[in-house]
C-alpha positions in Angstrom: 26.3 -23.0 30.2 23.7 -25.5 31.0 20.8 -25.6 28.9 17.9 -27.6 31.1 16.0 -24.6 32.1 16.2 -22.5 29.0 13.4 -23.1 26.3 12.6 -21.2 23.1 10.5 -18.4 23.7 7.3 -18.8 22.9 5.8 -17.5 19.6 3.1 -15.1 18.4 -0.2 -16.9 18.1 0.0 -16.5 14.3 1.8 -18.7 12.2 5.4 -18.3 10.3 4.3 -19.4 6.9 5.6 -16.9 4.7 8.7 -17.6 3.2 11.0 -15.3 1.4 9.3 -15.4 -2.0 6.1 -14.6 -0.5 7.8 -11.8 1.5 9.6 -10.6 -1.9 6.4 -10.6 -3.8 4.1 -8.9 -1.5 6.6 -6.3 -1.3 6.1 -5.8 -4.8 2.7 -5.6 -4.9 2.1 -3.6 -2.6 4.6 -1.1 -4.3 2.8 -1.2 -7.6 -0.9 0.1 -7.1 -3.5 -0.1 -9.8 -2.8 3.4 -10.4 0.1 2.8 -12.5 -2.0 1.1 -15.0 -5.0 3.0 -15.3 -3.9 6.5 -13.1 -0.6 7.2 -14.7 -2.8 8.5 -18.2 -4.5 11.5 -15.8 -0.7 12.0 -14.2 1.0 12.5 -17.2 -1.6 14.6 -18.9 -1.5 16.8 -15.8 2.5 16.9 -15.1 4.1 16.0 -18.3 7.7 14.4 -18.4 7.9 15.7 -15.0 5.9 12.8 -13.3 8.9 10.8 -13.8 10.6 13.1 -11.0 7.5 12.9 -9.3 7.0 9.3 -8.7 11.1 8.9 -8.0 10.5 11.7 -4.9 7.7 10.1 -3.7 9.3 6.8 -3.9 12.2 8.0 -2.3 10.8 9.5 0.7 8.8 6.4 1.2 11.6 4.3 1.3 12.9 5.8 4.4 9.3 5.1 5.9 10.1 1.6 5.2 13.5 1.5 6.7 12.3 2.9 9.9 9.8 0.1 10.1 12.5 -2.6 9.6 14.4 -1.3 12.2 11.8 -0.8 14.8 10.2 -4.3 13.8 13.4 -6.2 14.1 14.1 -4.0 17.6 12.0 -6.4 19.2 10.9 -10.1 18.9 7.7 -9.6 20.0 6.6 -7.0 17.7 3.9 -8.4 15.2 3.2 -4.6 12.9 3.9 -1.2 13.5 0.6 -1.0 15.8 2.7 -2.9 18.6 6.1 -0.9 18.4 3.8 2.4 18.1 2.2 1.3 21.0 5.4 0.4 22.9 7.3 3.4 22.3 4.5 6.3 22.2 1.9 4.6 24.3 -1.3 2.8 23.8 -2.9 5.7 22.5 -0.5 5.8 19.7 -1.5 1.9 19.0 -4.9 2.7 19.3 -5.1 5.8 16.6 -2.7 4.0 14.1 -4.3 0.4 14.3 -7.5 1.7 13.9 -6.7 4.1 11.2 -4.6 1.7 9.4 -8.0 -0.6 9.4 -9.9 2.1 8.2 -7.9 3.2 5.3 -7.6 -0.7 3.9 -11.3 -0.9 4.8 -11.9 2.3 2.2 -9.3 1.0 -0.3 -10.9 -2.6 -0.1 -14.2 -1.0 -0.8 -12.9 1.0 -3.8 -11.0 -2.1 -5.2 -14.6 -4.2 -5.1 -16.5 -1.6 -6.8 -13.8 -0.8 -9.4 -13.3 -4.6 -10.3 -17.5 -5.4 -10.6 -18.5 -2.0 -12.1 -15.3 -1.1 -14.6 -13.1 -4.2 -15.6 -15.5 -6.9 -15.5 -18.5 -5.0 -16.7 -16.0 -3.9 -19.8 -16.5 -8.1 -20.2 -20.1 -8.6 -19.3 -22.0 -5.4 -19.7 -25.1 -7.3 -19.3 -24.4 -8.7 -15.9 -25.7 -7.1 -12.9 -22.7 -5.5 -11.1 -23.5 -7.0 -7.5 -22.8 -10.7 -8.6 -19.3 -9.9 -9.5 -18.4 -8.2 -6.3 -20.0 -10.6 -4.2 -18.0 -13.4 -5.9 -14.9 -11.2 -5.4 -15.3 -11.1 -1.7 -15.9 -14.6 -1.4 -13.4 -15.7 -3.4 -10.9 -13.8 -1.6 -12.2 -14.9 1.8 -12.2 -18.6 0.8 -8.5 -17.9 -0.3 -7.4 -16.3 3.1 -9.3 -18.8 5.5 -7.1 -21.7 5.2 -3.7 -20.9 6.3 -1.9 -17.4 5.7 0.1 -19.4 3.1 -3.4 -18.9 1.3 -2.6 -14.8 1.3 0.8 -15.0 0.6 0.2 -17.4 -2.7 -2.4 -15.4 -3.9 -0.5 -12.5 -3.5 2.6 -13.8 -5.2 0.8 -14.9 -8.0 -1.2 -11.6 -8.2 2.2 -9.5 -8.1 3.5 -12.0 -11.0 1.0 -10.8 -13.3 1.7 -7.4 -12.7 5.4 -7.7 -13.3 4.9 -9.6 -16.6 2.7 -7.1 -17.5 5.3 -3.9 -17.0 8.3 -5.9 -18.2 6.2 -6.6 -21.4 5.5 -3.1 -21.8 9.2 -1.8 -21.1 10.0 -4.4 -23.7 7.8 -3.3 -26.4 8.7 0.5 -25.7 12.2 -0.1 -26.5 11.5 -2.1 -29.5 9.5 0.8 -30.6 12.2 3.3 -29.6 15.0 1.3 -31.4 13.2 0.9 -34.7 12.0 5.0 -34.3 8.2 4.3 -34.3 6.6 7.0 -36.0 2.3 7.6 -35.5 -0.1 10.2 -35.9 -1.9 11.6 -32.8 -4.1 14.0 -31.3 -3.1 16.9 -28.8 -5.5 16.5 -26.1 -5.2 20.3 -25.2 -5.4 22.1 -28.6 -7.5 19.1 -30.6 -4.8 19.3 -33.4 -3.8 16.3 -35.2 0.5 15.8 -34.5 3.2 13.2 -36.1 5.4 11.7 -33.1 8.5 10.0 -33.6 9.4 7.2 -30.8 12.7 8.6 -29.0 14.0 9.3 -25.5 14.2 13.0 -26.7 10.3 13.1 -26.2 10.8 13.8 -22.4 12.7 17.1 -23.1 11.2 18.6 -26.7 7.6 17.9 -26.8 5.0 20.4 -25.4 7.1 22.4 -23.5 9.9 20.2 -22.2 10.3 18.1 -18.9 8.1 20.6 -16.9 5.7 21.2 -19.8 2.9 20.8 -17.5 4.3 23.8 -15.5 4.8 24.4 -11.7 1.0 23.5 -10.8 0.9 20.8 -13.3 4.0 19.0 -11.2 2.5 19.9 -7.4 -1.1 18.1 -9.2 0.9 15.0 -10.2 2.0 14.6 -6.5 -1.4 14.8 -5.8 -2.6 12.1 -8.0 0.7 9.7 -8.0 0.5 9.5 -3.7 -2.6 7.0 -3.9 -0.5 4.6 -6.1 2.0 3.9 -3.4 -0.5 3.0 -0.7 0.1 -0.4 0.4 4.0 -0.1 0.3 4.0 -0.5 3.8 2.4 -3.7 3.7 5.0 -6.0 4.3 5.4 -4.6 7.7 2.1 -6.0 8.7 3.7 -9.7 7.9 6.4 -9.8 10.6 4.7 -12.1 12.9 4.2 -14.6 10.0 7.5 -14.6 8.0 9.7 -17.3 8.6 13.0 -15.9 9.6 11.9 -12.3 9.9 15.7 -11.3 10.3 17.1 -12.2 7.1 13.7 -11.8 4.9 12.4 -8.5 5.5 15.5 -6.5 5.2 16.1 -8.1 1.8 12.4 -6.9 0.7 13.0 -3.5 2.2 16.3 -3.1 0.6 14.9 -4.1 -3.1 12.1 -1.2 -3.2 14.2 1.3 -4.9 15.2 -0.9 -7.3 11.7 -1.9 -8.2 10.6 1.7 -7.8 13.3 3.0 -10.4 12.1 -0.5 -12.9 8.5 -0.4 -12.5 7.3 3.2 -11.9 10.2 5.1 -13.3 11.0 2.7 -16.2 7.7 2.1 -17.5 6.7 5.6 -17.3 10.1 6.9 -19.0 9.2 4.1 -22.2 5.7 5.4 -22.4 6.6 9.1 -22.6 9.2 8.6 -25.2 7.0 6.4 -27.5 3.8 8.6 -27.2 4.3 12.3 -26.7 2.9 13.3 -23.6 0.4 15.7 -24.9 -1.4 12.6 -26.6 -2.2 11.3 -23.0 -5.8 10.9 -21.7 -6.8 10.9 -18.4 -9.7 8.6 -19.6 -7.5 6.2 -21.4 -4.8 3.5 -19.8 -1.4 4.4 -21.4 -0.9 0.7 -21.4 -3.7 -0.1 -23.6 -2.1 2.9 -26.1 1.4 1.7 -26.1 0.6 -2.3 -26.5 -2.2 -1.1 -29.4 0.8 0.6 -31.0 3.1 -2.6 -30.7 0.6 -4.2 -32.8 -1.1 -6.2 -29.8 -4.6 -6.3 -31.1 -6.0 -7.7 -27.7 -4.0 -5.0 -25.9 -7.6 -3.4 -24.3 -8.0 -7.3 -23.1 -4.9 -7.9 -21.8 -4.6 -4.6 -19.9 -8.1 -4.8 -18.4 -7.4 -8.4 -17.4 -3.9 -7.0 -15.4 -6.0 -4.0 -14.0 -8.7 -6.5 -12.8 -5.7 -8.7 -11.2 -4.1 -5.6 -9.7 -7.6 -4.2 -7.7 -7.9 -7.7 -7.0 -4.4 -7.9 -5.4 -4.7 -4.9 -3.8 -8.5 -6.1 -2.0 -6.8 -9.4 -1.1 -4.2 -7.3 0.7 -6.6 -5.3 2.6 -8.5 -8.4 3.8 -5.6 -9.6 5.0 -3.9 -6.5 6.8 -7.4 -5.3 8.7 -7.9 -8.7 9.8 -4.1 -8.6 11.1 -4.6 -5.5 12.8 -7.7 -6.0 14.1 -6.5 -9.5 15.6 -3.6 -7.2 16.8 -5.8 -4.7 19.0 -7.8 -7.4 20.1 -5.2 -9.2 21.9 -3.7 -5.9 23.4 -7.4 -5.0 24.8 -8.2 -2.0 21.9 -10.8 -4.2 20.1 -13.4 -6.8 21.2 -11.9 -9.7 22.5 -13.6 -12.1 19.9 -11.5 -10.8 17.5 -8.4 -12.4 19.0 -9.9 -15.9 18.2 -7.6 -18.1 15.8 -8.7 -21.2 13.9 -6.6 -24.4 14.1 -4.6 -23.2 11.3 -3.8 -20.2 13.4 -5.9 -17.8 11.5 -7.8 -15.0 12.8 -11.0 -16.0 11.2 -13.1 -13.6 13.2 -11.3 -10.9 12.5 -11.5 -12.3 8.7 -15.4 -11.9 8.7 -15.1 -8.6 9.9 -13.2 -7.5 6.9 -15.7 -9.6 4.6 -18.9 -8.2 5.8 -17.6 -4.6 5.6 -16.7 -5.3 1.8 -20.4 -6.1 1.4 -21.0 -2.2 1.9 -19.7 -1.8 -1.6 -23.1 -3.4 -2.8 -24.9 -0.5 -1.4 -22.8 2.1 -3.0 -23.1 -0.1 -6.3 -26.9 -0.4 -6.1 -27.6 3.0 -5.6 -25.1 4.5 -8.3 -23.1 6.4 -5.4 -19.9 4.7 -7.0 -20.0 7.2 -9.8 -20.4 10.4 -7.8 -17.7 12.8 -6.7 -18.3 11.6 -3.2 -16.5 8.2 -3.9 -13.4 10.6 -4.9 -13.6 12.2 -1.6 -13.9 8.9 0.0 -10.8 7.7 -1.8 -8.9 10.9 -0.7 -9.6 10.4 3.1 -8.1 7.0 2.5 -4.8 8.4 1.1 -4.7 11.0 3.9 -5.0 8.7 6.4 -1.8 6.5 5.0 -0.2 9.4 5.4 -1.1 9.7 9.1 -0.1 6.0 9.4 3.3 6.7 7.2 3.7 9.8 9.7 3.1 7.8 13.3 5.5 5.4 12.2 8.3 7.8 11.6 7.7 9.8 15.3 7.8 6.6 16.8 11.3 5.7 15.0 12.6 9.5 16.1 11.6 8.5 19.8 12.9 4.9 19.7 16.4 6.4 18.8 16.3 8.9 21.7 14.7 6.6 24.4 16.6 3.4 23.2 20.1 4.3 22.0 21.6 1.0 22.6 18.7 -0.7 20.8 19.5 1.5 17.8 23.2 1.1 18.2 23.0 -3.0 18.4 20.3 -3.0 15.1 21.4 -4.8 12.2 19.5 -2.9 9.9 19.9 0.6 10.5 17.9 3.1 8.9 20.4 5.6 7.1 20.1 9.1 7.4 18.1 8.1 10.9 18.9 11.7 12.3 17.4 13.9 9.6 15.6 12.0 7.0 12.2 11.3 9.2 12.1 15.3 9.6 12.5 15.7 5.6 9.8 13.0 5.0 7.5 14.5 7.5 7.9 18.3 5.8 7.1 16.2 2.5 4.0 14.9 3.8 3.2 18.6 4.7 3.4 19.8 1.2 1.5 16.8 0.0 -1.3 18.0 2.4 -0.8 21.7 0.6 -1.1 19.8 -2.7 -4.4 18.4 -1.5 -5.8 21.7 -0.9 -5.4 22.6 -4.9 -8.4 20.6 -6.2 -12.0 21.0 -4.9 -12.8 17.0 -4.7 -9.4 16.3 -2.8 -9.7 19.5 -0.9 -13.3 17.9 0.6 -11.3 14.9 1.2 -9.2 17.2 3.5 -11.7 18.6 5.1 -13.7 15.8 6.0 -10.4 13.5 7.4 -10.6 15.3 10.6 -14.2 13.3 11.3 -12.3 10.0 11.4 -10.0 11.0 14.1 -12.8 12.6 16.1 -14.6 9.6 16.2 -11.4 7.4 17.3 -10.5 10.1 19.9 -13.9 9.4 21.4 -13.9 5.6 21.0 -10.4 5.8 22.8 -11.8 8.0 25.5 -14.9 5.8 26.3 -12.7 2.7 26.0 -10.0 3.4 28.5 -12.6 4.3 31.0 -14.0 0.3 30.5 -12.7 -1.8 33.7 -12.4 -4.9 30.9 -10.6 -3.2 28.7 -7.6 -1.9 31.4 -7.6 -5.3 32.6 -7.1 -6.9 29.2 -4.3 -4.0 28.4 -2.7 -4.9 31.7 -2.5 -8.8 31.0 -1.1 -7.7 27.6 1.5 -5.3 28.7 2.7 -8.8 30.9 2.4 -11.1 28.5 4.5 -8.8 26.4 7.2 -8.3 29.1 7.2 -12.3 29.8 7.8 -12.8 25.9 10.7 -10.4 26.1 12.6 -11.8 28.9 12.1 -15.5 27.4 13.1 -14.0 23.8 16.4 -12.3 25.7 17.1 -15.6 28.0 17.1 -17.8 24.7 19.7 -15.4 22.9 21.8 -15.3 25.8 21.5 -18.9 26.0 22.2 -19.5 22.2 25.3 -17.2 22.4 
């Protein structure tokens, strides 16, 4: 075949600068949240040893969300993230709702991360420092790391994730040593206030405080409510498709490794924690990592764990800056956001979209200066964020189901098929309904559940107004034409190479 008139398809405006090691660690960082280091104490105290099962079930369900993302992103070369395939498969309204909701999720999460960094972790070391100073410093630092190129985000997230991995591996090793030596210590039962003697053993999962389900059925249910937020960000690798080198090889490798990471980092660390310390001795107000490192004789345990959780929160904020900027860029190029946010720098970074996120993160200063960061309302807002992430995951699954029905030939030719694709999407969405019910069992999360529809009403009104704008209609038409041209060029290039 002659190749004189066949050219390689034009790449997306973004730069494919994220290597395999970046993608692997971004996937790990997304799967390991701050909730594991700080929130797992509360989860254990509520659910008991059954918290291990809670994390396994959530991880199992979200693995299939990730497999759906993987197959869909690789089914079309022009897809940059899940807003693209939702719009292509379900229509422009779906792209608008999913894109802006995902943006909202990460903005809220990023604000929460900045507040926690400045008012808790930095204050731990520098209690006299005004909280707004570290907040501004963190925002400026992360913006400077993201502005030069996408590699800045990749490298930052790589090392943030490495800190998390080292901390968890160190905890598991320390715990195994304590179990092997039969470590014995006195603890306070947080339920009764009595002093108990505990010996490190795997049997502690089944013999202490009522056994594996010692927290009772409702404790088990409440464990899901608390633990699900720890998995927020697991889909982050799905926003990197347009900036990943060789996505056909690197994205599947990152997604396939998720079950192993969940078993090692979540299940492994929780099993070790509950084996060393009786679950009835865990407090919702203390990091179990600090407790175990202290028992292992590490005098600076509290300082080390504070550094780890500070890094984890900074990693989450960094992910928020990256993902929101890319999502707004995607929305802008398809006519669903102001065109100014589609502008790229010479290094192909959406600078204006980054600045938008940075400005919104500065709203954390208002919460810090007014003291609202310590209010119940703050918990409600983070609950809303968690619920919106569940909406995004559900839209991904719906996109997958429609894709299988409308494009059976694409599914048949996929090199990365979702396993059990005809049944698992329905099972996972039923699980999400269970989570919604779990959120009704606590006053603060119930209030967040009631408030969440307000966001969707705002997005709905925004879409109805926008679709009547002639400029939006024209930009959307231009985008559809461009996508069709890119698709045809990619098809011709694959045929030529074959």
